[in-house]
C-alpha positions, 0 to 999 in steps of 0.5 A: 528477503522474500523469494519475489524480492530476490527474484526482482532484485536480481533482474534489476541488478542484471538490467541496471549493471553499469557502475553505480546504476543499482545498489541495495542500501538496506535489507532486513525482515523488519523494515524491508529492502531499500535500493537505489537505481540511477539512470539517464532519461530524456525530457519532452524538450529533448534534454537528458536528465540524470535521476536517482530513484530510491525504492523501499520495498516493505514487508509484505510487498508486493501486497503492500505498496513500495515507497518511491522517491525521486531526486535530480540536480537537474529537476527542482524539488517540487518536480521531483516530488511530483514524479515520486507522488505520481509513481506511487499513484501509479503503484496503486493501480497496479496488480499486487506483483512485482512492479519496480520495473514497471514504475521505473519505465513509467517515470521514464515515459512520464519524463518524456511526455510531460514538460517538467520545466518551472514555466509550464504552459497554462495548458500543461498545468491544467492537463496535470491538474485534471489528471491528478484530480481524476486519479485521486477521485478513482482512488477515493471512490474505488473499492479496496480491501484491507487486512488488519492484524490486532495484537490483543484486546483486553477490553474486548466488549468496548473494543468490538463495539468501537469497531462495529461503530466505525465500520458503520459510520464509514460505510465498511463491510467486512469481518472481525475474526476473534480467536487465537488471532485477531484480524480485521477484514474490511472493504470500501472506499479507500478514503474510508479505509484510511479513516478507519485505520486513523481511528483505530490507531489514535482513539483509546480503544483498549486498556493497558495492563494497569486498567488504563485506557490506551490506543492501538499501537501494535496493529499491522496492516497485512494487506491494502489493495484495490479489490479488483487486484484480487484474484478472487474478487468478491464484495461482502455485503455486511460487517460481522463478527466471526469468532473461531477456535482454530486456523481451519475454522478461520480459513473456512470464514475467509473462503465463505466470503471469497477471501481464501487467497488473503488467508493463504498468503498472510495468515499461516505465517503469523 
């Protein structure tokens, strides 16, 4: 458990200190931290609702978004799913800092402001649909930055050619760093970055030890956030391949494109 997560867990356990309000369910370096927060909230109708929020903080949090699920005996499954999805959307626009308390308060405010009764009025349904569409459009069009770790490349020429092709077709800019570590730094619309990640994981881009073509199964997403959340927001203008032989050379390459913060946070520990 990282120091940031430890501090956040300590703060949450102090706030939600009554019996059964807060419980850590799992904690490991490989899977991250899972915990539950239970509390009462008030709907717009004035009715009290008992909510259970399950948070999964993955390794790399808060640079990586938490997973959120909502459950309650007083809400339908669809209503719980809606709250969870919107909480995750909210997390996507927050700065990459400890955010659980912010999300809990957001769920409380959302529950009090919006009617979640099955019999929504037509106006409420239209309002919810419009908000969701606006949030989705903003997410799809906003500039995002992603940093990916590739475990190895046996068929380097083919692999690099495919990465160049995908970045061009998806209108993504960034850098492919080739050396003791293999990293892919991408910038562009979130939907395009998601499609790139899908392609790299599902297309046979490399070969295994026997020379048979295979998929990329060991790629890790180190960072995936809106570019505006970075303390050093800088938009690259092209996609280039950079070869290096030392971490110091790699650090300078990150610094040249205004992404030194990403290097300092993720690369030295790889």
